[in-house]
N, C-alpha and C positions, 0 to 999 in steps of 0.2 A: 440811823442808829449807830452809835459809836462802837468801836471795837471793845471798849471797856464795858459798856452796857451789855452787849451781846455775850461777852465772856462771863460776866457776873451772873447773868440769868442761867447760863448753862451750868456753871459751878453750883448755883443755888439748887437747881433741880437734882444734881448729884448728891448734895448734902441731904435734901429732903427724903431721899429714898435709900439712904445708906444703911439703915437698920433692917435686919431680916426678921425680927420678931417684935411684937408689941410688948408692953410691960406685963401683960397677963399671960404671955407665952403664945398667943394666937399667931398663926402664920400671917405674914405680912400681906400676901396676896388674898388669903381667905378673908381677912378683915377688910381689905380694900374692895373686894367684890361685894361684901355685905353692905358697905357704905354706898357703893355705886348703884346697887339695886334700889336704894331709897332716894337716889338723886334724880330729880327731874331732868337736869341737864344731861346726865348720862343716858337716861332713857330716850330722850328726844334725839340725841346724837346717834344712839344705836339704831333707832327706828329709821332715821334718814339713811344711815349707811346700809342697813339691811335692804331698804327699798332700792337704793342705787345699785347694789351688787346684784339683786334679783333682776333689776331692769337690764343690767349689762349681760346677764346670763341668758335671759329669755328674749331680750329685745329683738335680735335678728329673726327669731322664729315667729314672733307675734306681730311684726311690722306688716301692715296691710299691703305695702308695695315695696318694690326694690329701691334701695337708697339712691341708685344711679339712673333709674328709669325716668326719662324726660317725657312721660306720658302726656302731660298737659302743656307742652312747650308753646303751643299755639294759643293757650288760654291764660298766659301769665298775667295779662292785663284785661280788666273788665271793659265793658263798653264805654265806660267813663274815663278810660285811660289809667285806672288805678290798679295796683296789685290785687290779685285775687286773695282775699282773706280767708278766714276759717269758714268752712262749709261742711255739709254732710259727708262728702267723700274725702275731704282734706281737712282734718280737725285743726291743724295749725296753718293752713293755707299752703301756698306754693312759693318756692324760691324763684330766683330770676331765670332759672333754666327750666321751669315747669316741673320740678321734682317735689314730691310730697314731703313737707317739712316734718310732719309727725313721724314718718318712717325713718327719716334721717336722724332725728333726735334719738329714737329708740336704738338704732344701730350704732350711732356715735357714742352712746354711753359706754359700750365695751371698749372702744379705742381710748376713751378718756380714762377709764379705770386702768387699762393696761399701761398707759403712759405714767400714771401716778404711781402704780405699784412697782413697776420696773425701775423707775427713777429712784424711788425710795430704797429699793433693795440694793441698787448700785451704791448709793451713799452709805447705807447701813453696813454692807459687807466690807467695803474698802475702809470706811471710817472705823469700823470695829477692829480691823487688823491693825490699823495705825494706832488706835487707842490702846489696844492690848500691849503692843510693843512699847509704847511710851509709858503706860501705867506700870508695866512690869519692870521696866528699866528704872523708873523713879522710885518704885517701892522696894525692890530687892536687888537693884543693880549696883549699889555703892556709888562711888564718885564717877566712875566711867558711865554707869547707867544714868546718872543725873545729867551728864553732859549730852548723852544721846537724847534724853527726854527734853532738854532745853532746845536742842537743834530742831527736833520734830515740832515742838510747840511754837517756835518762832515762825516756822513755815505755816503752821495752822493759823497763827494770829494774823499773818499777812493775808491769807485767804478770807478770814473773817472780816478783815478791815475793808475788803472790796464789797460794794453793793451786790447783793445776790443776783439781781437781774442783769447787771452789767457783766458780771462774771459768766453767767449763763449765755448771754448774747455773744461774748467773746469766744467761748468754746464752740458754740454753734456756728459762728462765722468761719472758724478755722476748719471744722469738720465738713461743712456743706449742708445743704438743705435736705432733710429727710426726717422721718419720724424717729428713727434710731438716734439721730443726732440730738433731737430734743430730749430723749431719755437720758443720754449720756451727759448732756450739758446740765440738766437739772440735777442729775445724780452727783456730778462734781461739786455743785454748790452745797450739797448736803454732807459731803465727806468731812470737812473740818468741824461741823457741829457734832456729829456722832463721835468723832475722834476725841474731841476735848471733853465731851460729856462722859464717855466711858473711862477716859483717863482720870478725870476728877473723881468718879465713883470708885475706881480702884484705889486711888490714894486714900479716900475716906475709909475703905475697908482694910487698907494695909496696916493700920495701927490697932486693929481689933485684937481681942484676947486670943481668938482661935488661931490667928496668924502667928502670934508670938509663941503660942503653944506648939504649933506645927514646926516652927523654926527651931525651937528648943529640943524637939524630938529628932532633929536631923533630917527632916523630910526635904527632898530636893526642891529648889526654888521653882523650877518649872512646874512641878506637880502642885505646889502650893498655889501658884497663879491660876492654873487651869482647873483645878478641882475645888479650890476654896475661895479665892478672891474673885475670879471671873463670874461664877454662877451668882454670887451675892451682889454683883455690881450691875446686873442686867436690867433691874427695875426701871431706872431712868431712861435707858435706851429704848425699852418697849414703849414708854410713854411718849418719847420724842418721835418714835417711828409713826405713831398715830397722828401726831401733830404735823409731821413732815409730809404725810400723804396729802393733807389740805394744801400745804405750801407747794408741793410738787404739781398738783393739778392746776393751781393758779399760775405758776411760773411756766408750765408747759403751754397753757392757753395763751399766755403773754407772748411766748416765742412764736407760736403759730399765728397769732395776731400780727406780729411783726414780719411775717412771711418766711420764717425759718423752719416751719413745720413740714408736714407731708406735702410734696409738690403736686400730688394727684388730687385735684379737687373733688373727684368722684367718690373718694373714700371719706365718709363722714367722720368727723371728730369735732367736738364742740368748739375747740379753739379755732380750727380751720373754718368752721361754719361762721363763727363770729367775725373772722377776718374777711370772709367773702361778703358778708352782709353789710359791712361798713359803708360800701359804695352806695347802698340803696337805703341808708338810714332815713333820709329826708322823705322818701316816697313810701317806704314800708318799714317802720321801726321795729315791728314785731319779729322780723327776720333776725334781728340782733338780740331782741329781748329773750327769745326762747333759749338759745344756748347760753346767754349770759346768766339768766336765772338758774339754769341747770348747774352751771359751774359754781355759782354763789351758794346754792342750797347744799350741794355736795361738800364743798369746802367747809361750810358751817357745821355739817354733821360730824366730820372728822375733828374739827376744832373743839366742838362741845364735848365729844367723847374723850379727847385727849386732855382737856382741861379738867374734866371730871376725874380722870385717872390720876392727874397730878394732885388734885385736892385729896383724893382718897388715900394717896400714899404719903401725904404730908403728916409727919408725926405730931405737929403742933395742933392739928385739927381733929385728931382722933379722940373720940369720947371714951 
């Protein structure tokens, strides 16, 4: 995807959610929630996310066995020399070290959710700070502010021009192999997206009547930005945060698959499990299928909810 396409999509999302009220005076978010309640896409996404979060919370307590216990190490292969598949005591079968796959999937859900949420928060918080500085400078900073905005946006454009996975791999390679490294690497990829999105939304709000009225009353620029422009610019950022969770989970799994994740294989995480299972795909493909399907379904849930929120906030689709 080219930098122009990526930037145009981000700016479009900022424009779609620039208004704070509908034509009838209804609150933007109240109207959006009403539309989402009638959206099948939003309901399906919310159900998937709720199920995943519940699994991540209760998984370690309901797992029938310890995720690192090699209880069946001597039974990995059946009498026919095949991997032991699903059976009564092991619903998902055994991995190559005789560990219960079902228990590891349950416990690994928490690690996967943790990686996604922390990565998204890193990108959101740092990107928001950059976006606020750039948006405030461009909106109310005069010529000097526009120069600051141009400098920040050129750096952001350079980061957007790099393929996200390549940038994440580069950061992870510099920091070393660990779960924290994966979180930071994926979070860095999200920073320019949030920065440009918030900056574009603030620019859309900067020409609003309430901003002109506040400036005519002599209110300080900093107060206008923090109490007027910023709160009304957060809608697209919230939508993007939901979509970024799906991206963060996939990219974190990709880094773990490439061997840049948690170096301790005893700690279950879906990306690490997928990486470990690739060596045995020809003999036991289900070892790869379970974590892969879990990642796909989880990412699908966040994507569906995020897209439903985007459509609900689109002024052109409001009835």
